[in-house]
C-alpha positions in Angstrom: 114.9 -88.9 131.6 116.8 -85.8 133.5 118.5 -84.8 129.8 115.3 -84.8 128.4 113.8 -82.4 131.3 116.6 -80.2 131.4 116.4 -79.6 127.9 112.6 -78.6 127.9 113.3 -76.0 130.3 114.9 -73.7 128.3 112.2 -73.8 125.5 109.9 -73.5 128.4 111.7 -70.3 130.1 111.9 -68.3 126.7 108.3 -68.7 126.5 107.2 -67.5 129.1 109.7 -64.6 129.4 108.3 -63.8 125.9 104.7 -64.0 126.5 104.2 -62.7 129.9 107.6 -60.2 130.7 105.2 -58.7 133.3 104.7 -61.8 135.2 108.5 -62.9 134.6 109.7 -59.9 136.0 107.8 -60.2 139.0 108.8 -63.9 139.7 112.6 -62.9 139.1 112.0 -60.0 141.9 111.0 -62.5 144.1 113.7 -65.0 143.2 117.2 -64.8 145.0 119.7 -63.1 142.6 122.1 -66.1 141.8 118.9 -68.2 141.0 117.6 -65.7 138.7 121.0 -64.9 137.2 121.1 -68.5 136.1 117.6 -68.7 134.3 118.6 -65.3 132.2 122.1 -66.3 131.5 120.2 -69.2 129.6 118.2 -67.1 127.2 119.4 -65.0 124.3 119.7 -61.3 124.4 116.1 -60.5 122.4 114.5 -62.3 124.9 115.8 -60.9 127.9 115.0 -57.2 127.0 111.3 -57.2 127.4 111.8 -58.6 130.8 114.6 -56.4 132.1 112.5 -53.3 130.7 109.7 -54.0 133.6 112.2 -55.1 136.7 113.1 -52.4 139.2 116.2 -50.7 139.1 117.9 -51.7 141.7 117.0 -55.4 141.0 118.2 -55.4 137.6 121.8 -53.6 138.2 122.3 -56.8 140.9 121.2 -59.0 137.9 123.3 -57.3 135.6 126.4 -58.0 137.8 125.6 -61.7 138.4 125.4 -62.0 134.5 128.9 -63.0 132.7 130.6 -59.7 131.3 129.9 -60.5 127.4 126.5 -61.0 128.6 125.9 -57.9 130.6 128.1 -55.6 127.9 125.7 -57.2 125.1 122.4 -56.6 127.0 123.8 -52.8 127.5 124.0 -52.3 124.1 120.5 -53.7 123.1 118.7 -51.7 125.5 117.5 -47.9 124.9 120.5 -45.3 126.0 118.6 -44.0 128.4 117.6 -47.6 130.3 121.5 -48.2 129.6 122.5 -45.4 131.4 120.3 -46.0 134.3 121.9 -49.0 135.1 125.1 -47.7 134.6 124.7 -45.1 137.0 123.4 -47.5 139.7 126.7 -49.2 139.4 129.9 -49.2 141.4 132.9 -47.2 139.8 134.9 -50.6 138.9 131.9 -51.9 137.4 130.9 -49.1 135.4 134.2 -48.5 133.9 134.7 -52.3 133.1 131.2 -52.3 130.9 132.1 -49.3 129.4 135.4 -50.4 128.2 134.0 -53.1 126.6 131.4 -51.2 124.6 131.3 -49.5 121.6 133.3 -45.9 121.4 130.2 -44.0 120.3 127.4 -45.9 122.3 130.0 -44.8 125.5 130.2 -41.6 124.2 126.3 -41.1 124.2 126.3 -43.0 127.5 128.2 -40.7 129.4 126.7 -37.8 128.5 123.2 -39.2 129.7 125.1 -39.9 133.1 126.7 -36.5 133.2 124.5 -34.0 135.4 125.3 -30.2 135.7 126.9 -28.8 138.8 124.7 -28.4 141.6 121.6 -30.0 140.2 119.6 -32.9 141.9 121.4 -35.5 139.7 124.7 -34.6 141.4 123.3 -34.6 144.6 121.4 -38.0 144.5 122.4 -41.4 144.9 121.7 -44.4 142.9 118.2 -46.1 144.5 119.4 -49.3 146.3 115.9 -50.7 146.4 112.3 -50.1 145.5 109.3 -52.2 146.2 105.7 -53.1 144.6 102.8 -52.3 146.3 102.0 -56.0 146.7 105.4 -56.7 148.6 104.7 -57.8 152.3 106.5 -56.6 155.2 108.6 -59.4 155.4 109.6 -59.6 152.0 110.6 -55.8 152.3 112.9 -56.6 155.2 114.3 -59.5 153.2 115.0 -57.4 150.7 116.8 -54.7 153.0 118.9 -57.2 154.5 120.0 -58.7 151.1 121.0 -55.1 150.1 122.3 -54.1 153.3 120.7 -50.7 152.9 121.7 -48.7 156.0 121.0 -45.3 155.0 117.5 -46.0 154.4 114.9 -43.7 156.0 111.8 -44.2 153.7 110.9 -47.5 150.7 109.9 -45.9 147.9 106.6 -48.0 146.2 106.7 -47.9 142.5 103.9 -49.1 140.3 103.5 -51.4 137.1 105.7 -49.0 135.0 108.3 -48.6 137.4 107.3 -45.1 138.4 107.3 -43.7 141.8 103.5 -44.0 143.3 103.5 -43.8 147.2 106.5 -44.6 150.3 106.5 -46.4 153.4 108.5 -44.9 156.2 110.8 -47.4 157.7 109.6 -46.2 161.3 106.2 -48.2 159.9 107.7 -51.1 158.8 109.3 -51.9 162.1 105.8 -52.2 164.3 103.5 -53.7 161.4 103.0 -57.2 161.0 105.1 -59.3 158.6 102.2 -60.5 156.4 100.9 -56.9 156.3 101.4 -55.3 152.4 102.8 -51.9 151.6 100.3 -50.7 150.5 98.2 -50.6 153.5 101.3 -48.4 155.1 101.8 -46.7 152.2 101.7 -42.7 152.3 101.5 -40.5 149.1 104.8 -38.6 147.9 104.6 -34.9 148.5 107.4 -33.9 146.8 110.0 -35.0 144.2 112.7 -33.5 141.7 114.2 -34.7 138.3 117.5 -35.0 138.0 118.6 -31.4 136.4 116.4 -29.6 139.1 118.6 -26.9 140.8 120.4 -27.2 144.0 118.1 -24.4 145.4 114.9 -26.3 144.7 116.1 -29.3 146.4 117.1 -27.3 149.5 113.8 -25.4 149.2 111.6 -28.9 149.1 113.7 -30.5 152.1 113.4 -27.5 154.2 110.0 -26.7 153.3 108.5 -30.2 153.8 111.1 -31.1 156.5 112.2 -34.5 154.5 114.3 -36.8 155.8 115.2 -38.0 151.6 114.0 -36.9 148.7 113.2 -39.1 145.4 114.7 -38.2 141.8 112.4 -39.4 138.7 112.9 -39.2 135.4 110.6 -37.4 132.8 108.4 -40.7 132.9 108.1 -40.4 136.3 110.3 -43.7 136.8 112.3 -43.6 140.1 116.2 -43.1 139.6 117.4 -42.0 142.7 117.4 -40.5 146.5 118.5 -37.5 147.8 119.7 -37.8 151.6 118.9 -34.7 153.9 122.8 -35.5 155.0 124.2 -35.5 151.7 122.4 -32.2 151.1 123.5 -30.5 154.4 127.1 -31.5 153.7 127.1 -29.9 150.3 125.5 -26.8 151.8 128.2 -26.9 154.1 131.0 -26.9 151.3 129.3 -24.4 149.3 129.6 -22.0 152.8 132.8 -22.5 153.3 133.8 -21.6 149.3 131.6 -18.4 150.4 133.6 -17.4 153.0 136.7 -17.3 150.9 135.4 -15.9 147.9 133.8 -12.9 150.1 136.9 -11.5 150.9 138.4 -12.5 147.5 140.1 -15.5 147.9 139.7 -18.4 145.4 137.4 -21.0 146.5 139.9 -23.5 144.9 142.5 -22.4 147.2 143.5 -24.4 150.5 145.6 -23.8 153.5 148.9 -25.2 152.2 148.0 -24.3 148.4 151.4 -23.3 146.9 152.0 -19.4 147.1 152.0 -18.6 143.3 148.7 -20.3 143.1 147.6 -18.6 146.1 149.1 -15.2 144.3 147.3 -15.6 141.3 144.0 -15.9 142.9 144.2 -13.4 145.2 145.7 -10.2 143.4 143.1 -9.4 140.8 140.5 -8.9 143.5 143.8 -7.0 145.5 143.9 -4.8 142.3 139.9 -4.3 142.1 139.6 -3.5 145.8 142.4 -0.8 145.5 140.7 0.8 143.0 137.5 1.5 144.8 139.8 2.4 147.8 141.0 5.6 145.8 137.2 6.2 145.0 136.8 6.6 148.4 139.9 8.6 149.3 138.6 10.5 146.4 135.6 11.9 148.6 138.2 12.4 151.3 139.9 14.7 149.1 136.6 16.5 148.5 137.0 18.2 151.9 140.6 18.8 151.9 140.4 21.9 153.0 137.8 21.1 155.9 140.5 18.6 157.1 143.2 21.4 157.4 140.9 23.5 159.2 140.1 21.2 161.6 142.7 18.4 162.2 140.5 17.1 164.7 138.6 15.5 161.9 141.2 13.5 160.8 141.4 11.7 163.9 137.8 10.5 164.1 137.2 9.6 160.6 138.5 6.2 161.0 136.0 5.7 163.7 132.8 6.6 161.8 134.1 4.6 158.5 135.0 1.4 161.2 131.2 1.5 162.5 129.6 1.4 159.2 132.0 -1.3 158.2 131.5 -3.6 160.8 127.8 -2.4 160.5 127.3 -3.8 157.0 129.4 -6.6 157.4 126.3 -7.8 160.0 123.8 -7.2 157.6 125.6 -8.7 154.2 126.1 -12.0 156.3 122.9 -12.0 157.5 121.5 -11.8 154.3 123.9 -14.1 152.9 123.1 -17.0 155.3 119.3 -16.1 154.4 119.8 -16.7 150.6 121.9 -19.4 151.0 119.7 -21.5 153.4 116.6 -20.6 151.7 115.3 -18.8 154.8 114.6 -15.8 152.2 114.0 -15.0 148.6 115.3 -12.1 145.9 111.6 -11.2 146.2 111.6 -10.4 149.9 114.3 -7.7 149.1 112.3 -5.1 150.0 111.5 -6.7 153.4 115.4 -7.2 154.5 116.1 -3.7 153.1 113.4 -2.2 155.5 114.4 -4.7 158.4 118.2 -3.3 158.0 117.3 0.3 158.0 116.0 0.1 161.0 118.3 -2.1 162.6 121.0 0.4 161.1 119.3 3.4 162.7 118.2 1.9 166.1 122.1 0.5 166.5 123.7 4.2 165.1 121.4 6.1 167.5 122.8 3.9 170.6 126.5 4.2 169.1 126.3 7.3 168.2 125.2 8.3 171.9 128.0 6.5 173.2 130.7 8.1 170.4 129.2 11.5 171.4 130.3 11.0 175.0 133.7 10.1 174.4 134.3 12.9 171.9 132.7 15.6 174.3 134.9 14.2 176.7 138.2 14.2 174.6 137.4 17.3 172.7 134.9 19.1 174.7 133.4 20.5 171.4 129.7 20.3 171.3 129.9 20.9 167.3 132.5 18.3 167.1 129.9 15.9 169.3 126.8 16.7 167.1 128.6 15.8 163.6 129.8 12.7 165.0 126.4 11.6 166.1 124.6 12.2 163.3 127.1 11.1 160.7 127.3 7.9 162.9 123.6 7.5 162.2 123.7 7.8 158.6 126.5 5.8 158.1 125.1 2.9 159.7 121.9 3.4 158.1 123.6 3.4 154.8 126.0 0.2 156.0 122.8 -1.6 157.0 121.3 -1.0 153.4 123.9 -1.7 151.4 124.6 -5.0 153.3 121.1 -6.1 152.4 120.6 -4.8 149.2 124.0 -5.7 147.7 123.9 -9.5 147.6 119.8 -9.4 146.7 120.6 -7.5 144.0 123.4 -9.8 142.6 121.6 -12.9 143.0 118.8 -11.3 141.0 120.9 -10.5 138.0 122.5 -14.1 138.0 125.9 -13.4 139.9 127.4 -15.4 142.7 126.9 -12.6 145.5 129.8 -14.0 147.7 132.5 -13.0 145.0 131.4 -9.6 144.7 129.7 -8.3 147.9 132.3 -7.8 150.1 134.4 -5.2 148.0 130.9 -3.8 146.6 130.0 -3.1 150.8 133.1 -1.9 151.5 133.6 0.7 149.0 129.9 1.9 149.8 130.3 2.0 153.7 133.5 3.8 153.5 132.1 6.4 150.7 128.9 7.0 152.9 130.8 7.1 155.9 133.3 9.7 155.0 131.0 11.9 153.0 128.2 11.7 156.1 131.2 12.6 158.4 133.1 15.3 156.6 129.7 16.9 154.5 128.1 17.3 157.8 131.4 18.8 159.5 131.7 21.4 156.3 127.9 22.2 157.0 128.5 22.5 160.6 131.7 24.3 160.3 130.6 27.4 162.3 129.9 25.5 165.4 133.5 23.5 165.2 
């Protein structure tokens, strides 16, 4: 009698799976993974596919791991490429490689293309979603599912509709204080922001900062939830980019490390040193224009580095603040005039303050009021020019689609040196009758 019952179970299950795939998917989602896998293992692949497409991605991924490897590989080959890629992307790397190695080489090539996202894109930043929930799920069921997945980084529970499209979310804090028989739809809040996997990192940063989000869902073109970007992961990425920018700003490669081989470091640094040498000759040429003035008033040669050094420091301050604002999305390139105007004002006020201090020192050193006037006027002009350059150079480079960290420092040094030398020596030449 038992044998007859067992023989009848498989056809009944097949009929149910084929005729009612939505209901079958809901039932499988409610069963323990091992029990659901046993029922699915008895069925042919063509019976499994309609149901698999209606399972929530985290559950489909867990069930795939419970199937025999041959059956799982066969299922991945029958699913649409984007469906198979989504499942594979959610698997640990060793499991993913095991399945790919057992598949046809042409299929593997297509799947790898689908699973690869551009650098600095949302797809590279996201983690595969560990758990999604239906709106009809109760708080008790949600807690049981979280315990089964052992998800420790969850801040929000993302709810999906019958088509597995993102619909709303529930805060984990609301789950904790809710009654166990409450349904998630009663606690749900609308999703205010989401991105697709090809969205640039800058857009992700802007959304997380603007809306103060702890996590950001990533959906495909059909609105199906495929991953979540955690705020902590994004901060780590930004910090890594920032340290790389520090190196590139001074002409060192972002690939270089403290213990890199000397030849590697030389190969990465030397081209920028050569470029810097060229710009230094440009600044020297400006000095050469006023050779006669320097020969007549030797005190100018002593004070020349003071003006150039102060303007260089002022420009570096403006550059650092502007670069930070661009990196953290505090400002955009459209606000270039606001930043420039602010740095012009800062340069003017700081220039006046430094010029007064410098003028007092020069007077006690030289006793020449003419030299005091020259260095005070040139100091103000040089620091205003430095603030302008420190603000506008990275913004212009960003506007042109270039990495501002690579060339900003060299361009800024050239501008501040030329501005400092030209203003100091030019004013000295015009006021030479007072020296």
